[in-house]
All heavy atoms as an XYZ file, in Angstrom:
833
protein
N     -37.292    -12.499    272.824
C     -36.603    -12.748    271.581
C     -35.337    -13.539    271.870
O     -34.688    -13.332    272.885
C     -36.267    -11.406    270.923
C     -35.757    -11.507    269.537
S     -37.033    -12.197    268.502
C     -36.769    -11.390    267.009
N     -35.002    -14.438    270.945
C     -33.800    -15.266    271.072
C     -32.967    -15.154    269.807
O     -33.491    -14.925    268.716
C     -34.176    -16.744    271.267
C     -34.988    -17.025    272.513
C     -34.143    -16.925    273.747
C     -34.938    -17.378    274.957
N     -34.134    -17.375    276.165
N     -31.661    -15.314    269.967
C     -30.749    -15.416    268.840
C     -30.211    -16.828    268.837
O     -29.627    -17.281    269.828
C     -29.598    -14.416    268.952
C     -28.498    -14.548    267.895
C     -29.056    -14.271    266.500
C     -27.343    -13.618    268.208
N     -30.432    -17.536    267.740
C     -29.894    -18.886    267.582
C     -28.673    -18.780    266.681
O     -28.746    -18.245    265.574
C     -30.937    -19.842    266.967
C     -32.159    -19.920    267.875
C     -30.327    -21.221    266.734
C     -33.316    -20.687    267.286
N     -27.546    -19.278    267.182
C     -26.303    -19.313    266.409
C     -26.007    -20.782    266.147
O     -25.816    -21.557    267.087
C     -25.136    -18.671    267.180
C     -25.477    -17.226    267.559
C     -23.851    -18.744    266.365
C     -24.482    -16.596    268.518
N     -25.995    -21.171    264.872
C     -25.732    -22.561    264.504
C     -24.462    -22.617    263.665
O     -24.375    -21.989    262.612
C     -26.905    -23.133    263.720
N     -23.464    -23.350    264.144
C     -22.227    -23.563    263.396
C     -22.357    -24.934    262.741
O     -22.484    -25.950    263.436
C     -20.989    -23.501    264.316
C     -19.712    -23.693    263.497
C     -20.949    -22.184    265.080
N     -22.353    -24.933    261.400
C     -22.649    -26.154    260.655
C     -21.584    -26.407    259.592
O     -20.779    -25.530    259.275
C     -24.043    -26.080    260.001
C     -24.108    -24.951    258.975
C     -25.124    -25.895    261.064
C     -25.354    -24.942    258.132
N     -21.601    -27.593    259.030
C     -20.700    -27.967    257.940
C     -21.132    -27.236    256.670
O     -22.329    -27.088    256.414
C     -20.779    -29.487    257.745
C     -19.654    -30.053    256.972
N     -19.758    -30.341    255.638
C     -18.402    -30.394    257.341
C     -18.616    -30.843    255.209
N     -17.775    -30.884    256.225
N     -20.167    -26.762    255.888
C     -20.484    -26.031    254.653
C     -21.476    -26.767    253.764
O     -22.358    -26.157    253.164
C     -19.210    -25.769    253.838
C     -18.523    -24.480    254.215
O     -19.152    -23.642    254.900
O     -17.359    -24.308    253.839
N     -21.325    -28.078    253.679
C     -22.172    -28.867    252.783
C     -23.647    -28.834    253.191
O     -24.513    -29.117    252.372
C     -21.678    -30.299    252.710
C     -20.318    -30.411    252.037
C     -19.752    -31.812    252.086
O     -20.476    -32.753    252.482
O     -18.581    -31.968    251.725
N     -23.939    -28.510    254.440
C     -25.321    -28.473    254.916
C     -25.950    -27.086    254.815
O     -27.152    -26.934    255.016
C     -25.390    -28.923    256.389
C     -24.965    -30.361    256.574
O     -25.157    -31.169    255.643
O     -24.438    -30.685    257.656
N     -25.162    -26.062    254.501
C     -25.656    -24.686    254.607
C     -26.795    -24.370    253.641
O     -27.769    -23.727    254.026
C     -24.522    -23.678    254.442
O     -24.015    -23.698    253.131
N     -26.697    -24.827    252.414
C     -27.754    -24.529    251.440
C     -29.065    -25.201    251.850
O     -30.128    -24.567    251.831
C     -27.321    -24.975    250.040
C     -28.322    -24.646    248.979
N     -28.540    -23.351    248.562
C     -29.166    -25.428    248.278
C     -29.482    -23.364    247.636
N     -29.878    -24.614    247.444
N     -28.976    -26.459    252.239
C     -30.169    -27.200    252.668
C     -30.810    -26.551    253.890
O     -32.030    -26.410    253.967
C     -29.772    -28.649    252.984
C     -30.630    -29.677    252.369
C     -30.219    -31.116    252.624
N     -29.306    -31.385    253.711
C     -28.000    -31.638    253.562
N     -27.461    -31.637    252.363
N     -27.240    -31.881    254.601
N     -29.988    -26.128    254.852
C     -30.530    -25.520    256.064
C     -31.185    -24.179    255.766
O     -32.301    -23.922    256.227
C     -29.452    -25.355    257.129
C     -29.924    -24.665    258.416
C     -31.084    -25.425    259.057
C     -28.775    -24.508    259.388
N     -30.526    -23.320    254.997
C     -31.132    -22.016    254.723
C     -32.425    -22.166    253.931
O     -33.386    -21.442    254.175
C     -30.156    -21.070    253.991
O     -29.637    -21.715    252.825
C     -29.007    -20.656    254.880
N     -32.484    -23.129    253.012
C     -33.738    -23.391    252.290
C     -34.833    -23.863    253.241
O     -35.973    -23.418    253.157
C     -33.528    -24.436    251.192
C     -33.015    -23.867    249.909
C     -33.068    -24.880    248.780
O     -33.524    -26.023    248.980
O     -32.649    -24.505    247.671
N     -34.488    -24.786    254.150
C     -35.460    -25.286    255.122
C     -35.977    -24.184    256.034
O     -37.174    -24.122    256.327
N     -35.083    -23.314    256.471
C     -35.495    -22.197    257.327
C     -36.395    -21.230    256.562
O     -37.432    -20.790    257.085
C     -34.266    -21.458    257.863
C     -33.428    -22.200    258.906
C     -32.093    -21.506    259.115
C     -34.181    -22.349    260.208
N     -36.014    -20.911    255.328
C     -36.820    -19.982    254.527
C     -38.208    -20.545    254.237
O     -39.197    -19.814    254.297
C     -36.105    -19.627    253.223
C     -34.895    -18.737    253.449
O     -34.803    -18.037    254.445
N     -33.950    -18.782    252.536
N     -38.302    -21.833    253.914
C     -39.604    -22.456    253.651
C     -40.516    -22.384    254.871
O     -41.724    -22.293    254.744
C     -39.432    -23.911    253.219
C     -38.971    -24.056    251.795
C     -38.827    -25.520    251.418
C     -38.258    -25.644    250.018
N     -38.009    -27.043    249.649
N     -39.911    -22.436    256.071
C     -40.690    -22.367    257.307
C     -40.951    -20.920    257.738
O     -41.566    -20.684    258.777
C     -39.972    -23.127    258.422
N     -40.463    -19.953    256.955
C     -40.727    -18.546    257.247
C     -39.704    -17.855    258.122
O     -39.949    -16.760    258.628
N     -38.528    -18.464    258.314
C     -37.486    -17.866    259.150
C     -36.430    -17.198    258.281
O     -35.998    -17.750    257.278
C     -36.824    -18.923    260.043
C     -37.756    -19.555    261.020
C     -38.215    -20.845    260.822
C     -38.204    -18.854    262.131
C     -39.087    -21.439    261.712
C     -39.076    -19.433    263.029
C     -39.518    -20.730    262.816
N     -36.020    -16.012    258.692
C     -34.939    -15.293    258.026
C     -33.632    -15.679    258.733
O     -33.619    -15.881    259.944
C     -35.154    -13.788    258.137
C     -36.469    -13.310    257.569
S     -36.497    -13.309    255.798
C     -35.504    -11.884    255.467
N     -32.547    -15.765    257.962
C     -31.266    -16.145    258.539
C     -30.151    -15.358    257.874
O     -30.251    -14.978    256.713
C     -31.033    -17.643    258.361
N     -29.088    -15.132    258.633
C     -27.873    -14.515    258.111
C     -26.790    -15.574    258.107
O     -26.563    -16.256    259.103
C     -27.440    -13.324    258.982
O     -28.489    -12.358    258.973
C     -26.158    -12.691    258.461
N     -26.110    -15.717    256.970
C     -25.114    -16.766    256.780
C     -23.722    -16.152    256.777
O     -23.471    -15.194    256.034
C     -25.417    -17.456    255.453
C     -24.590    -18.647    255.127
C     -25.203    -19.361    253.921
C     -24.176    -19.511    252.848
N     -24.644    -20.279    251.718
N     -22.823    -16.671    257.603
C     -21.442    -16.185    257.686
C     -20.479    -17.328    257.412
O     -20.678    -18.439    257.923
C     -21.147    -15.635    259.086
C     -22.071    -14.557    259.637
C     -21.757    -14.292    261.094
C     -21.944    -13.293    258.820
N     -19.427    -17.085    256.646
C     -18.392    -18.084    256.425
C     -17.510    -18.158    257.664
O     -17.197    -17.141    258.280
C     -17.561    -17.725    255.202
N     -17.120    -19.368    258.049
C     -16.225    -19.547    259.193
C     -15.342    -20.768    258.929
O     -15.572    -21.521    257.992
C     -17.024    -19.691    260.495
O     -17.997    -20.701    260.400
N     -14.333    -20.950    259.760
C     -13.411    -22.072    259.595
C     -13.323    -22.844    260.893
O     -13.185    -22.252    261.963
C     -12.002    -21.568    259.214
O     -12.103    -20.805    258.026
C     -11.049    -22.720    258.986
N     -13.384    -24.163    260.781
C     -13.280    -25.013    261.965
C     -11.854    -25.082    262.475
O     -10.902    -25.029    261.700
N     -11.701    -25.212    263.760
C     -10.371    -25.264    264.357
C      -9.751    -26.634    264.343
O      -8.542    -26.773    264.270
N     -10.554    -27.700    264.365
C     -10.017    -29.053    264.476
C      -9.534    -29.582    263.134
O      -8.379    -29.947    262.978
C     -11.082    -29.978    265.075
C     -10.631    -31.401    265.254
C      -9.548    -31.696    266.054
C     -11.300    -32.429    264.627
C      -9.127    -33.005    266.221
C     -10.909    -33.732    264.792
C      -9.817    -34.027    265.588
N     -10.410    -29.598    262.139
C     -10.039    -30.121    260.822
C      -9.614    -29.028    259.858
O      -9.227    -29.304    258.740
C     -11.220    -30.893    260.210
C     -11.646    -32.146    260.954
C     -12.882    -32.745    260.295
C     -10.518    -33.160    261.003
N      -9.702    -27.768    260.276
C      -9.354    -26.612    259.431
C     -10.181    -26.602    258.140
O      -9.707    -26.207    257.093
C      -7.861    -26.623    259.086
C      -6.930    -26.751    260.263
C      -6.866    -25.479    261.053
C      -5.776    -25.524    262.089
N      -6.178    -25.818    263.422
N     -11.416    -27.043    258.221
C     -12.295    -27.065    257.055
C     -13.319    -25.947    257.162
O     -13.518    -25.359    258.217
C     -13.035    -28.409    256.940
O     -13.780    -28.626    258.130
C     -12.064    -29.549    256.731
N     -13.990    -25.678    256.057
C     -14.975    -24.615    256.023
C     -16.231    -24.962    256.794
O     -16.753    -26.066    256.702
N     -16.675    -24.015    257.559
C     -17.949    -24.106    258.261
C     -18.801    -22.929    257.826
O     -18.319    -21.997    257.198
C     -17.763    -24.001    259.785
C     -17.132    -25.230    260.379
O     -17.235    -26.309    259.843
N     -16.473    -25.054    261.508
N     -20.046    -22.978    258.189
C     -20.936    -21.848    258.004
C     -21.582    -21.558    259.344
O     -22.001    -22.484    260.040
C     -22.016    -22.154    256.949
O     -21.364    -22.439    255.709
C     -22.959    -20.986    256.753
N     -21.647    -20.296    259.721
C     -22.334    -19.894    260.937
C     -23.623    -19.200    260.520
O     -23.587    -18.261    259.739
C     -21.457    -18.959    261.786
O     -20.247    -19.657    262.117
C     -22.165    -18.544    263.065
N     -24.746    -19.715    261.020
C     -26.059    -19.176    260.686
C     -26.599    -18.441    261.911
O     -26.605    -18.995    263.014
C     -27.044    -20.311    260.293
C     -26.465    -21.170    259.164
C     -28.409    -19.748    259.934
C     -26.457    -20.558    257.818
N     -27.050    -17.194    261.722
C     -27.659    -16.401    262.790
C     -29.153    -16.293    262.502
O     -29.545    -15.875    261.407
C     -27.050    -15.003    262.837
C     -25.521    -14.914    262.957
C     -25.080    -13.464    262.880
C     -25.042    -15.567    264.228
N     -29.983    -16.661    263.484
C     -31.427    -16.650    263.305
C     -32.056    -15.976    264.517
O     -31.904    -16.451    265.642
C     -31.995    -18.077    263.177
C     -31.175    -18.899    262.180
C     -33.467    -18.060    262.787
C     -30.931    -20.313    262.604
N     -32.746    -14.867    264.299
C     -33.482    -14.203    265.370
C     -34.925    -14.674    265.352
O     -35.587    -14.598    264.314
N     -35.410    -15.198    266.493
C     -36.773    -15.742    266.555
C     -37.431    -15.409    267.889
O     -36.753    -15.226    268.903
C     -36.797    -17.277    266.366
C     -36.282    -17.675    265.008
C     -36.017    -17.989    267.457
N     -38.766    -15.385    267.911
C     -39.470    -15.282    269.190
C     -39.184    -16.535    270.030
O     -38.936    -17.615    269.484
C     -40.945    -15.217    268.798
C     -40.961    -14.859    267.356
C     -39.689    -15.365    266.775
N     -39.226    -16.389    271.337
C     -38.904    -17.480    272.254
C     -39.685    -18.756    271.947
O     -39.140    -19.862    271.995
C     -39.170    -17.018    273.692
C     -38.778    -18.022    274.748
C     -38.803    -17.424    276.144
C     -40.213    -17.167    276.599
N     -40.286    -16.823    278.034
N     -40.958    -18.612    271.574
C     -41.795    -19.795    271.349
C     -41.468    -20.525    270.044
O     -41.973    -21.619    269.806
C     -43.282    -19.431    271.393
C     -43.705    -18.341    270.448
C     -43.499    -16.931    270.979
O     -43.023    -16.735    272.119
O     -43.817    -15.996    270.230
N     -40.610    -19.971    269.192
C     -40.245    -20.599    267.912
C     -38.884    -21.317    267.962
O     -38.471    -21.925    266.981
C     -40.214    -19.556    266.795
C     -41.544    -18.905    266.512
C     -42.434    -19.868    265.782
C     -43.711    -19.170    265.319
N     -44.525    -20.045    264.518
N     -38.184    -21.251    269.094
C     -36.845    -21.831    269.197
C     -36.871    -23.327    268.896
O     -36.054    -23.829    268.116
C     -36.225    -21.551    270.585
C     -34.960    -22.372    270.810
C     -35.926    -20.073    270.737
N     -37.795    -24.067    269.486
C     -37.844    -25.518    269.267
C     -38.084    -25.861    267.802
O     -37.516    -26.826    267.286
C     -38.913    -26.160    270.143
C     -38.548    -26.125    271.627
O     -37.346    -26.011    271.942
O     -39.465    -26.215    272.466
N     -38.905    -25.086    267.124
C     -39.175    -25.326    265.708
C     -37.904    -25.158    264.872
O     -37.608    -25.976    263.993
C     -40.262    -24.368    265.219
C     -40.698    -24.599    263.799
C     -41.796    -23.640    263.352
O     -42.423    -22.957    264.187
O     -42.017    -23.577    262.129
N     -37.141    -24.114    265.153
C     -35.889    -23.884    264.423
C     -34.893    -24.995    264.714
O     -34.232    -25.511    263.800
C     -35.295    -22.499    264.762
C     -33.890    -22.348    264.191
C     -36.198    -21.391    264.236
N     -34.782    -25.408    265.957
C     -33.835    -26.471    266.304
C     -34.210    -27.777    265.607
O     -33.335    -28.519    265.152
C     -33.724    -26.619    267.835
C     -32.993    -25.395    268.386
C     -33.003    -27.910    268.216
C     -32.877    -25.310    269.872
N     -35.487    -28.066    265.467
C     -35.912    -29.270    264.738
C     -35.500    -29.198    263.270
O     -35.094    -30.204    262.689
C     -37.418    -29.487    264.866
C     -37.836    -30.007    266.225
C     -37.116    -31.293    266.636
O     -37.035    -32.228    265.812
O     -36.629    -31.354    267.777
N     -35.597    -28.028    262.663
C     -35.162    -27.865    261.268
C     -33.653    -28.088    261.167
O     -33.179    -28.766    260.245
C     -35.554    -26.466    260.727
C     -37.068    -26.342    260.660
C     -34.923    -26.216    259.352
C     -37.578    -24.935    260.390
N     -32.896    -27.549    262.117
C     -31.443    -27.742    262.117
C     -31.119    -29.232    262.246
O     -30.281    -29.764    261.503
C     -30.773    -26.923    263.240
C     -30.938    -25.432    262.976
C     -29.288    -27.285    263.367
C     -30.546    -24.529    264.142
N     -31.780    -29.932    263.161
C     -31.550    -31.374    263.327
C     -31.836    -32.137    262.037
O     -31.113    -33.059    261.670
C     -32.438    -31.932    264.439
C     -31.983    -31.607    265.834
C     -32.951    -32.230    266.821
C     -32.640    -31.858    268.236
N     -33.630    -32.414    269.183
N     -32.901    -31.766    261.362
C     -33.315    -32.456    260.132
C     -32.312    -32.240    258.995
O     -32.011    -33.159    258.236
C     -34.689    -31.967    259.698
C     -35.186    -32.573    258.418
C     -36.524    -31.994    258.015
C     -36.906    -32.505    256.639
N     -37.789    -31.617    255.948
N     -31.788    -31.031    258.868
C     -30.976    -30.678    257.706
C     -29.470    -30.844    257.903
O     -28.728    -30.837    256.926
C     -31.264    -29.229    257.285
C     -32.713    -28.951    256.937
C     -33.248    -29.767    255.771
O     -32.448    -30.387    255.028
O     -34.479    -29.798    255.588
N     -29.004    -30.989    259.128
C     -27.557    -31.044    259.405
C     -27.189    -32.379    260.012
O     -27.112    -32.522    261.235
C     -27.150    -29.896    260.319
S     -27.520    -28.277    259.635
N     -26.963    -33.346    259.178
C     -26.640    -34.707    259.619
C     -25.131    -34.889    259.750
O     -24.351    -34.242    259.058
C     -27.175    -35.732    258.616
C     -28.660    -35.657    258.379
C     -29.407    -36.148    259.571
C     -30.897    -36.203    259.259
N     -31.695    -36.390    260.406
N     -24.740    -35.805    260.622
C     -23.323    -36.152    260.745
C     -23.003    -37.291    259.789
O     -23.870    -38.059    259.401
C     -22.962    -36.589    262.180
O     -23.731    -37.731    262.526
C     -23.196    -35.481    263.175
N     -21.738    -37.390    259.398
C     -21.266    -38.517    258.609
C     -19.796    -38.736    258.909
O     -19.153    -37.922    259.558
C     -21.537    -38.313    257.105
C     -20.859    -37.072    256.560
O     -19.656    -36.935    256.647
N     -21.630    -36.163    255.992
N     -19.278    -39.853    258.443
C     -17.874    -40.210    258.677
C     -17.070    -39.915    257.420
O     -17.553    -40.080    256.312
C     -17.743    -41.694    258.999
C     -18.583    -42.160    260.168
C     -17.845    -42.002    261.438
C     -18.685    -42.651    262.552
N     -18.217    -42.291    263.833
N     -15.820    -39.464    257.618
C     -14.915    -39.285    256.483
C     -13.499    -39.563    256.956
O     -13.199    -39.516    258.145
C     -15.040    -37.903    255.863
C     -14.344    -36.791    256.587
C     -14.501    -35.450    255.864
O     -15.496    -35.190    255.233
N     -13.500    -34.621    255.977
N     -12.632    -39.848    256.013
C     -11.236    -40.118    256.333
C     -10.458    -38.804    256.264
O     -10.696    -37.970    255.388
C     -10.642    -41.123    255.344
C     -11.363    -42.472    255.359
S     -11.455    -43.246    256.976
C      -9.788    -43.808    257.176
N      -9.529    -38.616    257.205
C      -8.745    -37.387    257.249
C      -7.333    -37.703    257.721
O      -7.119    -38.643    258.496
C      -9.400    -36.392    258.207
O      -8.635    -35.211    258.273
N      -6.369    -36.925    257.243
C      -4.989    -37.049    257.718
C      -4.803    -36.063    258.858
O      -4.533    -34.889    258.649
C      -3.996    -36.759    256.584
C      -4.023    -37.739    255.418
C      -3.079    -37.272    254.325
C      -3.641    -39.129    255.882
N      -4.974    -36.546    260.083
C      -4.867    -35.672    261.246
C      -3.476    -35.670    261.853
O      -3.241    -35.012    262.842
C      -5.877    -36.100    262.316
C      -7.324    -35.815    261.981
C      -8.220    -36.280    263.109
C      -7.534    -34.339    261.756
N      -2.577    -36.414    261.285
C      -1.232    -36.511    261.855
C      -0.185    -36.135    260.810
O       0.647    -36.939    260.454
C      -0.997    -37.920    262.384
C      -1.248    -38.960    261.312
O      -1.883    -38.677    260.303
N      -0.749    -40.160    261.511
N      -0.211    -34.890    260.321
C       0.764    -34.494    259.301
C       2.174    -34.510    259.872
O       2.362    -34.353    261.081
C       0.335    -33.074    258.932
C      -0.383    -32.580    260.128
C      -1.039    -33.790    260.746
N       3.167    -34.700    259.019
C       4.542    -34.719    259.520
C       4.941    -33.363    260.096
O       4.491    -32.329    259.631
C       5.376    -35.058    258.274
C       4.495    -34.768    257.117
C       3.077    -34.899    257.598
N       5.771    -33.401    261.115
C       6.267    -32.175    261.740
C       7.782    -32.145    261.626
O       8.415    -33.167    261.358
C       5.836    -32.080    263.232
C       4.338    -31.928    263.346
C       6.309    -33.284    264.007
N       8.360    -30.978    261.827
C       9.813    -30.836    261.736
C      10.485    -31.806    262.699
O      10.038    -32.009    263.826
C      10.217    -29.399    262.047
N      11.557    -32.417    262.256
C      12.307    -33.322    263.109
C      11.851    -34.770    263.027
O      12.434    -35.638    263.677
N      10.822    -35.044    262.229
C      10.367    -36.430    262.077
C      11.353    -37.157    261.172
O      11.917    -36.558    260.251
C       8.961    -36.488    261.470
C       7.881    -35.949    262.388
S       7.726    -36.856    263.926
C       6.799    -38.256    263.386
N      11.557    -38.429    261.402
C      12.503    -39.179    260.565
C      12.010    -39.276    259.120
O      10.821    -39.229    258.850
C      12.549    -40.558    261.227
C      11.324    -40.640    262.069
C      10.941    -39.238    262.425
N      12.980    -39.420    258.187
C      12.628    -39.612    256.779
C      11.789    -40.875    256.643
O      11.977    -41.857    257.364
C      13.899    -39.748    255.921
C      14.626    -38.428    255.779
O      13.976    -37.380    255.960
O      15.838    -38.446    255.482
N      10.866    -40.828    255.699
C      10.026    -41.995    255.465
C       8.760    -42.013    256.312
O       7.973    -42.944    256.220
N       8.555    -40.997    257.152
C       7.342    -40.941    257.961
C       6.146    -40.729    257.048
O       6.136    -39.845    256.204
C       7.430    -39.796    258.977
C       6.135    -39.547    259.712
C       5.760    -40.375    260.763
C       5.281    -38.523    259.339
C       4.569    -40.172    261.432
C       4.090    -38.303    259.997
C       3.734    -39.131    261.049
O       2.555    -38.932    261.708
N       5.140    -41.553    257.189
C       3.931    -41.432    256.389
C       2.736    -41.196    257.304
O       2.482    -42.006    258.204
C       3.686    -42.705    255.573
C       4.711    -43.013    254.491
C       4.436    -44.376    253.875
C       4.683    -41.934    253.427
N       2.005    -40.110    257.085
C       0.789    -39.916    257.879
C      -0.236    -40.981    257.490
O      -0.235    -41.491    256.376
C       0.308    -38.524    257.480
C       0.962    -38.228    256.183
C       2.226    -39.035    256.131
N      -1.067    -41.354    258.413
C      -2.070    -42.379    258.126
C      -3.460    -41.777    258.304
O      -3.667    -40.873    259.103
C      -1.880    -43.604    259.026
C      -1.844    -43.287    260.493
C      -3.006    -43.326    261.251
C      -0.658    -42.939    261.121
C      -2.975    -43.019    262.604
C      -0.626    -42.634    262.471
C      -1.796    -42.676    263.202
O      -1.771    -42.372    264.532
N      -4.412    -42.270    257.518
C      -5.768    -41.722    257.593
C      -6.489    -42.162    258.863
O      -6.285    -43.277    259.360
C      -6.457    -42.279    256.346
C      -5.688    -43.497    256.013
C      -4.283    -43.285    256.495
N      -7.314    -41.261    259.378
C      -8.115    -41.527    260.566
C      -9.563    -41.201    260.225
O      -9.840    -40.185    259.590
C      -7.658    -40.653    261.749
C      -6.222    -40.973    262.121
C      -8.570    -40.825    262.948
C      -5.631    -40.042    263.153
N     -10.490    -42.053    260.641
C     -11.902    -41.780    260.404
C     -12.407    -40.789    261.456
O     -12.205    -40.983    262.650
C     -12.718    -43.067    260.477
C     -14.172    -42.880    260.104
C     -14.944    -44.176    260.091
O     -15.136    -44.752    261.178
O     -15.327    -44.607    259.006
N     -13.042    -39.712    260.985
C     -13.577    -38.691    261.882
C     -15.041    -38.438    261.536
O     -15.482    -38.679    260.413
C     -12.792    -37.359    261.797
C     -11.375    -37.526    262.305
C     -12.793    -36.808    260.396
N     -15.796    -37.956    262.508
C     -17.188    -37.584    262.290
C     -17.245    -36.109    261.931
O     -16.667    -35.279    262.626
C     -18.023    -37.847    263.563
O     -17.916    -39.229    263.894
C     -19.481    -37.489    263.341
N     -17.920    -35.787    260.827
C     -18.079    -34.399    260.403
C     -19.561    -34.098    260.244
O     -20.392    -35.001    260.178
C     -17.333    -34.096    259.078
C     -15.846    -34.281    259.243
C     -17.860    -34.966    257.953
N     -19.866    -32.824    260.156
C     -21.258    -32.427    259.976
C     -21.942    -32.205    261.306
O     -21.308    -32.008    262.335
N     -23.265    -32.241    261.273
C     -24.029    -31.951    262.473
C     -24.059    -30.447    262.702
O     -23.848    -29.666    261.781
N     -24.306    -30.054    263.914
C     -24.393    -28.628    264.227
C     -24.025    -28.393    265.682
O     -24.296    -29.220    266.540
C     -25.804    -28.110    263.960
N     -23.423    -27.251    265.927
C     -23.237    -26.745    267.280
C     -24.144    -25.533    267.379
O     -24.018    -24.592    266.580
C     -21.770    -26.350    267.530
O     -20.947    -27.493    267.315
C     -21.581    -25.829    268.944
N     -25.070    -25.564    268.334
C     -26.120    -24.547    268.398
C     -26.076    -23.822    269.739
O     -25.987    -24.457    270.791
C     -27.514    -25.185    268.198
C     -28.604    -24.137    268.274
C     -27.572    -25.923    266.864
N     -26.127    -22.501    269.666
C     -26.208    -21.651    270.851
C     -27.519    -20.890    270.789
O     -27.893    -20.382    269.730
C     -25.055    -20.632    270.882
C     -23.686    -21.241    270.828
C     -23.066    -21.479    269.602
C     -23.020    -21.592    271.993
C     -21.804    -22.044    269.543
C     -21.756    -22.159    271.941
C     -21.140    -22.385    270.714
N     -28.215    -20.790    271.906
C     -29.446    -20.001    271.990
C     -29.197    -18.920    273.034
O     -28.917    -19.230    274.193
C     -30.663    -20.864    272.362
C     -31.917    -20.015    272.445
C     -30.837    -22.001    271.357
N     -29.315    -17.659    272.600
C     -28.945    -16.520    273.440
C     -30.140    -15.581    273.590
O     -30.862    -15.324    272.622
C     -27.758    -15.763    272.793
C     -26.568    -16.719    272.640
C     -27.386    -14.532    273.579
C     -25.447    -16.158    271.797
N     -30.325    -15.059    274.794
C     -31.350    -14.046    275.014
C     -30.965    -12.757    274.308
O     -29.799    -12.352    274.312
C     -31.506    -13.742    276.509
C     -32.181    -14.869    277.266
O     -33.083    -15.513    276.693
O     -31.814    -15.095    278.434
N     -31.950    -12.089    273.715
C     -31.742    -10.809    273.043
C     -32.556     -9.746    273.773
O     -33.772     -9.880    273.924
C     -32.176    -10.892    271.563
C     -32.069     -9.538    270.887
C     -31.352    -11.936    270.824
N     -31.879     -8.717    274.256
C     -32.552     -7.634    274.968
C     -33.338     -6.747    274.008
O     -34.457     -6.337    274.303
C     -31.557     -6.789    275.759
C     -30.979     -7.547    276.934
O     -31.648     -8.437    277.469
O     -29.829     -7.240    277.313
N     -32.711     -6.426    272.874
C     -33.371     -5.555    271.907
C     -33.107     -6.111    270.522
O     -32.038     -6.651    270.231
C     -32.823     -4.123    271.999
C     -33.121     -3.456    273.296
C     -32.591     -2.030    273.329
O     -31.947     -1.551    272.410
N     -32.888     -1.330    274.410
N     -34.119     -5.920    269.649
C     -34.017     -6.398    268.264
C     -34.664     -5.361    267.373
O     -35.794     -4.947    267.622
C     -34.737     -7.739    268.141
C     -34.864     -8.263    266.721
C     -33.799     -8.896    266.096
C     -36.058     -8.133    266.036
C     -33.906     -9.386    264.805
C     -36.186     -8.628    264.746
C     -35.114     -9.239    264.141
O     -35.230     -9.733    262.866
N     -33.938     -4.913    266.363
C     -34.449     -3.929    265.436
C     -34.255     -4.438    264.023
O     -33.191     -4.951    263.690
C     -33.717     -2.581    265.544
C     -33.794     -1.962    266.912
C     -32.733     -2.068    267.787
C     -34.932     -1.273    267.321
C     -32.791     -1.495    269.050
C     -34.988     -0.688    268.578
C     -33.911     -0.817    269.441
O     -33.977     -0.251    270.679
N     -35.243     -4.298    263.204
C     -35.113     -4.573    261.780
C     -35.395     -3.257    261.078
O     -36.549     -2.829    260.981
C     -36.074     -5.652    261.337
C     -35.869     -6.028    259.892
C     -36.547     -7.307    259.558
C     -36.316     -7.559    258.097
N     -36.064     -8.909    257.792
N     -34.332     -2.579    260.653
C     -34.447     -1.226    260.090
C     -34.342     -1.234    258.584
O     -33.772     -2.054    257.983
C     -33.368     -0.338    260.684
C     -33.322     -0.319    262.218
C     -32.107      0.422    262.700
C     -34.582      0.327    262.769
């Protein structure tokens, strides 16, 4: 048995959970926050047999695409001169960070 932990962009969570459910996979959805952009993420937990891991990862790849967006990553800090204006920077958002972990025991009670 394996536990797949996928940290994804909030905007992809509905599409991913629907895709997983259509393929017969159960998932637990947790709200989380990203450390870099301080934006909302979703963490999906999926318990699957070892032979189904590749199938789940393909669904994640299909449903969680990356895209570019503009962000103000350089907010003013104390001591900055008057008139300082932060400037927008293009960043890549979306996609998924996926962990696959061995599970010693699994119970569905």
